[in-house]
N, C-alpha and C positions, 0 to 999 in steps of 0.2 A: 821526762824522767820516769824510770821504771819503779813501780811499787815494790817494796821489800816486806816480806812477811816472816815474822819470827815464829817458828813452829816448835813447840816444846810440850812437855807433860811429865807425868809421874813415871818414875822408874819401875813401879809395881805393875804398870800396864804393858803387857808383852805382846798383845794382839790388838790392832786398831779396829774399831768398829767400822762397819761399812759406811756409815754416815760421814766419818772422818776421811775415809778413802775418797769418797765422792767430793768432799770439800777440797781435799788436796788436788784432785783432778781438775777442779774448777780453777784453782790457783795456777796450776801448771798450764792449763789451756789459755789463761790470760797473759801468759809469758811474764808473770811476776817473778822476782828474785826470791829465793827461799833461803833463810838462814836457820840452821839447826845445830844443836849441840852434839857432843860426841858420846853421851851416856848410853847405857843400855835402857831397855824399856821403850818409852815413846820415841825418844831420839832415834834409836837404831831401827825401830819399826817404821818410822817415817822415812828414814834413809832407804830402807828396803823398798818401800812403795815408790819412792822417787826413782830408784834404779829401775824398777819394773816399768815405770811410765816413761823412762828414757829422758828424765829431766836433767838438763845440764846446768840450768841457772840456779845452782845450789852452792852455798859456802858452808863449810863446817867450822864452828867455833870450838876452840879447845884451850884449856888452861895449861896443857902440857904440850911440849914440842911435838910429841907423837900422839895424835888423837886415839882415844880408846876405840872409836868406831868411825870409819869413813868408807862406807860400803860402795860409794860411787867414785872413789878416788878424786873427789872434788877439791877445789882450792881450800886451804885451811887458813883461818885467821887465828893465829896463836896469840892469846891474850896474856901479856906479862902481868904477873902478880907477885907481891912480896910475901904473900901468905904461904904457909906450909902446905906442900902437896897433900891432897887427900882431905883437907879440911873443908868445912862448909864455905868459909871465906875464899878459899882457893877456887872453888867451882863457881861461887857467886860472882866473882870478878868477870868471868866469861859471860854470865847471864846479863850483867849490867851493860857490857859492851854490845850485846845482841839487842837489848832494849833501845840503846842509843842508835843503833844502825837501822832498826826496823821502822816501818811506817805503821804497821798493825801487828797484832799477835793472834795466833791460833793456838790455844792451849787444850790439852786433853788431861782431865783431872780425875783422880780417884777419891776426891773429897777428903784427903788426908795430907797430901804432899805439901810441905811448907815451901819447897822450891817453886812449884807451879804458882802458888798464891803470890809469892814474892815477885815472880816475873810479871804477873798481872799488875801488881802495885808499881813496879819499876816502869812499866809502860804508861800507866795512868799518871805517874808523877811527871812524865814527859808529855802529857796531854795527848797520848796515843791510845786508841781504842783496842780492845781485844775481844775475841769470842772464845768463851770457855765451854768445852764440851764436857758435860757431867757424864762420866762413863757409866755410872750406876743406873741413871735414869734415862740415858740416851737423849739428853736435851742440850740445846745450845743456849748459853746465857751471854748476852752482850754487855760488855763492861765499858761504860763511857764516863762514869763519875763515881766518886767514893761510895755513894749509897748502893751502887750496883754490887760492890764488894760485900756489903752487909748482906745482900741477897745470897751471895755465894756461901757465906759463913753459915747460913741456915741449913745448908746441905751437910754440914759437919756434925759429927757426934761431939759430945762435951769433952771426951777424952782427946780426940783429935785436935779440937780447938785449943785445949790446954797445951798440948805438945807443940803446936804451931806458935802459940803465944811465947812459950819458952825459947823456941829456936829462932824466931824472926821478929819477936816483939810486934806482933800484928796490930794490936790496938794502938800502940804508939805511932806506927806508920800511918794507920788510917786516920788518926787524930790529926796528924801533920797534914795529910792530904786534904782533909775537910777544912782545916784552917786556911790552907792555901786557896782553896776554892772560895771560901767566904771573903778572903782579901780581894778577890777579883770583882766582887759584887759592889 
């Protein structure tokens, strides 16, 4: 069975660091399937790199029948959602389906984006690992358990953390994950 990698990241990041391009190349060279969203920022930048690499093993996930970006004219997985178009819940429905479909995640993060953090948590709640590239410091952080997310939070400013808390109830989700982990012991 072929490994599927969920690649995503912050809308604010318009240009991928060379370290991410190299990581994508490794994924493509291993003939892994890649699933990516249709947003601007990291999604469209990843799509452009995949086009440049001639990668066909890509599926674009979209909450709309017509994806915002599909630079490689790849197959589209349209995720049905009852939420109003354009809302956080509307786009999150697609991210949840991507976390379900993936074996691993590769995230590119601006240390602010609630969506990227939410993807890491969605993967973790399904016992799937992810690697988060911290764009500011050019480092990779491996996420295998809830305490690894605590490490990610250390990269955030107090203001960013407060905004993420308001938007995705981060501490609540982390608490739930930690509780699930303790129940396994």
